[in-house]
N, C-alpha and C positions, 0 to 999 in steps of 0.2 A: 889389648888389641881393640877392645870397644872404645877406649879412650882415644886411641889413634884414629879410629874411624870417625869419632866426633870431631876431632881437630881437622881432618881432611874435609869433612862435611861443612864445617863452619866456613873455612876459607873459600871453598867452591861456591857456596851459596852467597856469601857476602860479595865477592867480586862479580859474580854473575848478576846479582840483583842491583848493585849500586854503580858499577863502572859505566861510564858513558859508552855508547855503541862504538864510537871510533877507536876506543881503547881495547876493543875485543880482538884486534889483530896484533896486540903486543905479546912479547915473550912471556911476561908475567901471567897474562890471562890464559895463554896456551898451557903453561905449566900448571896453573890452577885447575883448569878443566881436566888435564891429564890425571892429576891427583884425585879429581872428582869421580874417576872411573872405579875407585876402590871402596868407598864407604858402603855402598849397597852390597857388593859381594862379601865384604868383611862382616857386615851384620848378619847376612844369611849363613855364611860359613860358620860363624861363631854360634849361631842358633843351633846348628847341627852338632857342634862340639859340646855345647852345654846340654843339649838333649841327650847325648850319649852318656854324659856324666850322671845326669839324673836317672836315666834308665839303668845304668850299671849299678848305682847304689841301691836302687829299689830291687833289682834282681838279686843282689848279694844278700839283701835282707829277707829273701824268700817270698817277696810279694808276688801274688799271682799275676800272670801275664795280662789277663783281662783287666785287672785293677790298674796295672801300670799304663795300659793303653787308654783306659778311661781318664786317668789323671792327666796324661800328656795331651790327649786329644782335646780335653776341656780347656787346657791352657792355650792350645792353638786357637780354639774357638774364641777364647777371651781376647786374644790379641787381634784376631780378625774383627771382633766387635769393636775394639778400640779404633781400628782402622776405619770402620764405617762411621764411628762417632767423630773422628777427626775430619772426615769428609763433610759431615753435617756442620761442624763448627766452621770449616773453611767457607762453606756455602753461606752460612748465616752471616759471617763477618764480611763477606763480599757480595751480599745480596744486592741485586740490580746491576752488578758488574760482572757476574759470572753466570754461565748457563746452568740450568738444572741438571744437565747431564754430568756435570762435575761431581755430583753426588755418587755416581757409579764409576768414577775413574779408578783404575787399578793402580794403587800406590804401594809403597814398600811395606807398610804395616799389613795391608790386605794379604799380600803374597807371603809375608813372613808367617802370619797366622795359618794360612792354608798349608804352607810347607811343614809346619809343626804338626798339623793334623795328619798330613800324609806320612810323615815320619813315624807318628804313633801307630798308624795302620801297618806300615811296613815292619816295624819292630814286633808288632803283635803277630804278624804272619811268620816272622823269622824266629819266634820263640821256640825254645827246646827244653829238654828235661833238665839240663844243667847249664850253669852260667857260661862256661867256656864254649859249649856248642852254640848257644844263643848268640854269643858275641861274634863267633866266626860267621855264622849265617847272616847276622846283621851287617857285618862288614861287606860280605859278598853282595848282599841284596842292595845295600846303599850305593856301592860302586857301580853295580849294574844299572841301577835306576838313574844315577847321574849321567852315565854314558848314554843311556837311552834318551834321556831328555835332551842332551846336547845334540845327538844325531837327528832327532826328530824336529828340532827347532827350524832349520832352514825350509823344509817342505811345508811345515805348518804356517810359516810366514809367507809362503809364495804359492807353490803349485798344489799343495794339499790344504789350502786354507779352508777351514770349516765355515765358510760364509753363509751357509744355510742356517746357522744358529743365530738367534737374536744377538745384536751387537754387545749387550752387557755380558753375555756368557762367552761369546767368542773373544772378547777382550781379555778374559782371564787365561785364554790359551795363547794368544799372540799379540795382545795389546792394540787391537785395531781401534778401540773406542768408537767414536762416531765418524771416523775418517774412512777413506777408501782403501787404505793399506796400514799395516802395523806401524806403530809409532815407537821409536827407539827410546823415548824419554819415559815410557811407562814400564811397568814391572809385571809382565805376565808370567805364568808358571813356566813357560818355555821361552827363554832358557834359564830364568832366574832361580827356580827351585833346585837346579843342578848344584848350585853352590852349597845349599843346605845339606843335600845328600852327600856331597863330597866331605863336608865338615863332619857329618855323622860318622862316616867311615874312618876318618882321621881320628875323631874323638875316641872311638872304640879301640883303636890301636894304642893311643896315648894312655888310656885308662885301663888297659889290660894289665895282667899281673907282670908280664915282662916289661911293659912300658913304664910301670911304676918302679920296678927295680933298676931299670937301665934308662933313666930319663934322658940324660945327656946324649947317650948313643942313639936313642930313638929320634930325638929332635935333630941330631946331625944327619941321620938317614932321611928324615923328612925334608931337610934343606936340600940334600942331594937330589931327592925325588922331584923337588920343585924346579931345580935347575934342569933336570932331565925333561920335565914337562914343557918347559919353555923351549928347549932345544927341539923337541918333537913337534911342537906347534909351528916353529919356523920351518922345519923340514917338511911337514905336511903341507903347509901353505905354499911352499915353493915347488911342490910336486906338480908335474904336468897333468897328472890324473886328478880330475875333479868329480866328486860324487853328485853334485847338485847342479840343477839347471841355472839357478840364480845364486851367485856368490856375493855375500855381503860380510866381509871380514870383521868390520868394527861393530856389528850389531847382532848378527845371528849365526856367525860361523862357529862351529865346534872348535876350530883351531884357536880362535881368540879366547874362547872360554877356557881351553886347556892352558893357554898362556897365563891367564889371570889366576887360575888355580895354582899354577907354579909359583906365581908371585905371592899368593896367600900362604903357601907352605914355607917359603923363605921368610916371610914376615913373621909367621908363627914361631919359627925357630929363632929368629932374631929377637923377638920379644921375650921368649923363654930365657935366652942368654942375658938379656937386659935385666929381667926380673931376678935371675938367680945370682948373677955376678956383677951386674952394672949398677947404675945410680938409683935404680928403683929400690935398692936395698937401703938407701940413705934417706930415711925419714919420709916426709909427706911427698906424695907424687900427684900433681894436678891431673895427669893423664889417667892414672888409675882411678882417681876420684870421679872424673867425668864418666869413665866406663861403668861405674857402679850405678849411675842414674841415666844411662844413655837414652832410654825411652822418654824420660821427662825433658831432658835438654833438647832432644830432637823436636818434641812437640812444641815447646815454648819458643825456641829460637826462630822457627819458621815464621811465626807471626811478627817478630821484630825485624825480620829480613825481607820476606816476600809479602807479608800480610799488611793489613790496614794500619798496624801500629809500627811500621817501619820508621825508624828515627832518622834515616837519611833518605834523600830523594832518590827514587828508583831510576836507574840508568842516567843519573845526573851528577856523578861524582868522579873526581880524578883519583889516581892511584893512591896518593897520600891520604886523602880523606876516607876512601874506602878501607884502607889499612887501619886507620884509627878506629873506624867503625868495627872492624874485625876484632881489634884488641878489646873494645868495649863488650862485644858479644861474648868473647872468650871469658873475660873477667866476670861478667854478670852470670853466665851459665855456670861457671865454677862456683860462684857464691851460692847460687840456687841449689847446686848439687850438694854443697856442704850443709846447707840448711836442711835439705831433705834427709840426708843420712843422720844428722843429729836428731831431727824430730823422730825419725824411725827408731833410733836407738833408745830415745827417751820413752817413746810409747811402748816398746818391747820391755823396757826395764820396769815400767809401772803396771805391766799386765799381771793380773792375778796369778799367783803361783810362781812368779819369777823371783830369783834371789833378792833383787833390789826391793821389790814390793814387800817381801817378807821382812827384810831388814827395817823398812820404813814403819811397818806395823810394830 
C-alpha cells in the first residue's frame, strides 16, 4: 500500500509541476489530481496500521506500557524532526525565491510525526493489565478520536477558529499558515490525523488473535465496511439536516473524510488479496520495493519535480513529455530504493555479532 501511495504521489506531482497551465483542464490532469487525493491519507492510515503492529508485538513481549509509549513517541518525534529538516532543506535550496515563513509550513511529515506522538499517548492511556483488554480499549479510543477529529474540523476551520493563537501554532490546527483562512493544500491535525487514528483501530483489529486466524474473513469484512462507509458518506451529504454553518465537502467535511476512509478500507482488502493470491506472489514487485523506502523516495523525488533540480521545465511541458518525465522519476526512484535496501542489508550483515560477520571471521 505504501508503494501504491508512492506511485499515485509521483504521477500527481509530475503532472502538476510540469504540464502547461492550459492542459490543467484536460481529463488526464483531472484524473491525476483525483488520484492525488489518496497518497496523504494512505501514508497516515498506514502509519496507524504500522503503529498498531509495533505496539501489539511489544505488548505481547510483556514490555511495560510506559516503555512502549516512550519508544513510539520518540519515533514520532524523530519523524517530526525530519519534517522540520526537510523544510530547512527546501528553504536553503530555494533561498531568495521562497519566504522565510515556509520554514514553518505544516507539511505531511510534520503531521505524520505528530500523529505518531499522539497515538503513543493514546495507547499509553488505553493500556490495561492484559493484552486483550489493552487492544479493545485502544480500538475504542482510536475510533473515538478519529470521529472527534472529523467532527471538530469544520468549526475549527470556520466559526471556532483559534485565531487568537500565533499563526505557526494555529496552522497545526487548521492549516491557516500566513493567510486569512485555512489552506486545503496544507496538512493540519484537523482533519488529517483522523486517518492515522482510523488506521490504528483497523491495525489492532487485523493483528488481533482472531484477525490472524481468520485473515481472509477479516479483510472481507473490512472491504464491506469500506463500502458501507462510502454509502453512509453519500447518504449523510444528501441529508437536508446540516450540522455546520459552513459546509465545505471537499476540504473539511466529515462526510468526505468518511468516504476516503471507506476507499482506504477497500484498498487495504484489495492489496491483501493481491499480495496473498495475486501477482505480488510472482517474484520481484516494484511497488513493494518502493513501499519499503517510501520516506526516502518522497524526500528525493520532490527536488527533481518541484525543486531547483527539476530536469523538465515547470509548467512548460505537454502531456507526452511530462509522461516521459514521470517514467524517468519512477525508474530512478525504484533504482534508488533498490540501492538503499541492498546497502542496508549489507550493513546489517557486517554488523558485529551477525551470522554473516561471524562467517567472515
